[in-house]
C-alpha positions as CSV (number, residue, x, y, z in Angstrom):
1,M,-12.8,0.6,15.6
2,R,-14.9,2.4,12.7
3,T,-12.8,4.0,10.1
4,P,-13.9,6.6,7.5
5,Y,-13.4,3.9,4.9
6,D,-15.9,1.5,6.7
7,E,-18.7,3.8,5.4
8,K,-17.1,4.0,2.3
9,Y,-16.9,-0.1,1.7
10,A,-20.3,-0.5,3.6
11,G,-22.1,-1.8,0.0
12,E,-21.7,-4.4,-2.0
13,D,-20.0,-3.0,-5.1
14,Y,-16.3,-2.3,-4.5
15,Y,-14.9,1.8,-3.5
16,W,-11.9,0.7,-5.4
17,G,-12.8,-1.4,-8.0
18,F,-10.9,-4.9,-8.9
19,R,-8.2,-3.2,-11.0
20,P,-4.8,-3.6,-9.3
21,S,-2.4,-0.9,-9.0
22,R,0.0,-0.3,-12.0
23,T,2.3,-0.6,-9.5
24,C,1.8,-4.2,-9.1
25,Y,3.1,-5.0,-12.4
26,K,6.4,-4.2,-10.9
27,V,6.5,-6.2,-8.8
28,L,5.6,-8.9,-11.1
29,E,8.5,-7.8,-13.4
30,L,11.4,-7.1,-10.9
31,M,10.5,-9.9,-9.0
32,P,8.0,-12.9,-10.3
33,P,6.9,-15.8,-8.2
34,D,9.3,-18.2,-9.7
35,R,9.5,-19.8,-6.2
36,P,7.7,-19.2,-3.1
37,L,7.7,-15.4,-2.1
38,R,6.0,-14.3,0.4
39,L,4.3,-10.5,-0.1
40,L,3.1,-7.9,2.8
41,D,0.5,-5.6,1.4
42,V,-0.3,-2.9,4.0
43,G,-3.3,-1.3,4.3
44,C,-4.9,-3.1,1.5
45,G,-8.5,-1.8,1.7
46,E,-10.8,-3.9,-0.2
47,G,-8.7,-6.1,-1.2
48,R,-7.6,-5.0,-5.0
49,N,-3.9,-5.4,-5.2
50,A,-3.8,-8.2,-2.8
51,V,-5.5,-11.0,-4.7
52,F,-4.4,-9.9,-7.9
53,F,-1.0,-11.2,-6.0
54,A,-2.3,-13.5,-5.1
55,R,-4.1,-14.8,-8.3
56,N,-0.5,-14.4,-10.0
57,G,1.3,-16.8,-7.4
58,Y,2.6,-14.8,-4.4
59,Q,1.9,-15.6,-0.8
60,V,-0.3,-13.1,0.1
61,T,-0.8,-11.4,4.3
62,A,-2.3,-8.0,4.5
63,F,-3.9,-5.8,6.7
64,D,-6.1,-2.8,6.7
65,L,-7.5,-0.8,9.8
66,S,-11.2,-0.8,8.7
67,A,-12.9,-4.1,9.8
68,T,-15.2,-3.8,6.4
69,G,-12.3,-3.6,3.8
70,V,-10.7,-6.7,6.0
71,E,-14.2,-8.8,5.3
72,K,-14.8,-7.2,1.7
73,T,-10.8,-8.9,1.1
74,K,-11.5,-12.1,2.6
75,K,-15.3,-12.6,0.2
76,Y,-13.1,-10.7,-3.2
77,A,-10.6,-14.0,-2.3
78,E,-12.4,-17.0,-1.4
79,R,-15.0,-15.8,-5.1
80,V,-12.0,-16.1,-7.0
81,G,-10.1,-18.8,-5.1
82,V,-7.2,-17.8,-3.6
83,R,-5.9,-17.8,-0.3
84,V,-5.4,-13.9,1.1
85,R,-4.3,-14.7,4.6
86,V,-5.7,-11.1,5.9
87,F,-6.5,-9.6,9.1
88,Q,-7.2,-5.8,10.9
89,A,-4.6,-3.9,12.6
90,D,-3.4,-0.3,13.1
91,L,-0.7,0.7,10.9
92,N,0.7,3.3,13.7
93,S,1.1,0.7,15.7
94,Y,1.6,-2.6,14.4
95,R,4.6,-4.2,14.0
96,L,6.0,-7.2,12.0
97,Q,6.8,-10.2,13.8
98,E,7.6,-12.1,10.5
99,D,10.0,-11.3,7.9
100,Y,8.6,-11.0,4.0
101,D,10.4,-10.9,0.6
102,I,8.0,-8.2,-1.0
103,I,6.6,-5.3,1.1
104,F,3.8,-3.4,-0.6
105,S,2.0,-0.5,-0.3
106,T,0.0,2.2,-2.0
107,G,-2.5,5.2,-0.8
108,V,-1.8,4.5,2.6
109,L,1.2,5.9,4.2
110,Q,-0.3,9.7,4.0
111,Y,-2.0,8.1,7.3
112,V,1.9,7.4,8.8
113,P,2.4,10.9,11.4
114,P,5.9,12.0,10.6
115,H,7.2,11.5,14.2
116,L,6.7,7.4,13.1
117,R,7.5,7.5,9.8
118,K,11.7,6.0,10.6
119,E,10.7,4.2,13.2
120,L,7.9,2.4,11.4
121,L,10.0,2.0,7.9
122,E,13.2,0.6,9.7
123,D,10.7,-2.1,10.7
124,Y,9.6,-3.1,7.2
125,K,13.2,-3.0,6.2
126,A,14.1,-5.2,9.6
127,H,11.8,-7.8,8.1
128,T,12.4,-8.0,4.6
129,T,14.6,-10.4,2.9
130,E,18.2,-10.3,1.6
131,G,17.4,-9.4,-2.2
132,G,13.8,-8.6,-1.3
133,L,12.2,-5.5,-2.6
134,H,9.8,-2.4,-0.8
135,V,7.2,-0.9,-3.3
136,L,5.5,2.2,-1.8
137,S,3.2,4.6,-2.8
138,V,3.0,7.8,-0.9
139,F,1.0,11.6,-1.6
140,V,3.2,14.2,-1.5
141,R,3.0,17.8,-0.7
142,K,3.0,20.2,-3.7
143,P,1.9,24.1,-3.7
144,F,0.0,24.3,-6.8
145,I,-2.0,21.4,-5.9
146,A,-5.4,22.5,-3.6
147,R,-6.0,19.8,-0.9
148,A,-8.1,17.1,-2.4
149,P,-12.0,17.7,-1.4
150,D,-12.2,14.3,0.4
151,A,-9.4,14.9,2.2
152,E,-9.0,13.4,5.6
153,D,-7.6,15.2,8.8
154,T,-5.8,11.8,10.1
155,A,-3.8,12.2,6.7
156,H,0.0,13.8,6.5
157,P,0.9,14.6,2.8
158,W,4.9,13.5,2.6
159,I,7.7,15.7,1.5
160,S,8.4,15.6,-2.2
161,G,11.5,13.2,-2.3
162,E,11.0,12.2,1.5
163,L,10.0,8.8,0.9
164,F,13.5,8.4,-0.8
165,T,15.7,9.3,1.6
166,H,14.5,6.2,3.7
167,Y,16.5,4.1,1.0
168,H,19.5,5.3,0.9
169,D,21.7,2.1,1.9
170,W,19.4,0.0,-0.5
171,K,19.5,-0.4,-4.5
172,I,17.2,1.6,-5.9
173,E,15.5,0.0,-9.0
174,Y,12.7,2.6,-9.9
175,L,11.5,5.7,-8.7
176,T,9.2,8.2,-10.0
177,E,7.3,11.3,-8.8
178,E,3.7,11.8,-11.2
179,I,1.0,14.2,-10.9
180,F,-2.1,12.8,-12.1
181,D,-6.4,13.7,-12.1
182,C,-8.8,11.8,-9.3
183,M,-12.9,11.7,-8.7
184,S,-12.5,9.8,-5.9
185,G,-15.6,11.9,-3.5
186,G,-17.1,12.4,-7.3
187,I,-15.3,16.1,-7.4
188,P,-12.3,16.4,-9.9
189,H,-9.4,16.7,-8.4
190,R,-5.3,16.5,-8.7
191,H,-3.2,14.2,-6.3
192,A,0.5,14.3,-6.7
193,V,2.7,11.1,-5.7
194,N,6.2,9.4,-5.0
195,R,6.5,5.6,-6.1
196,I,9.6,3.7,-5.1
197,V,10.6,0.2,-5.6
198,A,14.0,-0.4,-3.6
199,R,15.8,-3.8,-3.3
200,K,17.7,-4.8,0.2
201,V,21.1,-5.7,-1.0
């Protein structure tokens, strides 16, 4: 299955670059790898976050719908000398088979349609160890922010605060709503995003 990102990832350059999401540093702060910790990167793209975590001592598994992204993640990990177990899977149909200490996802969950969100997050919660973290970012719809020029028809922005309601029974370590400028697609625009770090207790 080809995705729009296969074309974006086709060149030698890395579309998203190598700098990890700043949310990665929240993981280091709240759950440093002072013991073996298993981390899942949901929708890893070309591997910028997955490789960052592996370099910092986490045992990383990652998946993405884009076969090109998966291959570039493997190449990036090999180049820097770390191990990332990475495979191709569809976010909306793949369900977890093992437990993780940390489940991480940024800029991906907008591809989950509303009717699947509760089921998907309940699966992730059930496959998280006690004391484990979910570190998630989702794009949210704001009436005063125009639709992004490169927005895909397969994307379904969340409602502001919707993500937080799925974690009423977990300890919220961090949550925020932010608006930021973006240049993806080469045209200036803005996004609103909700970020959460929640701990299973």
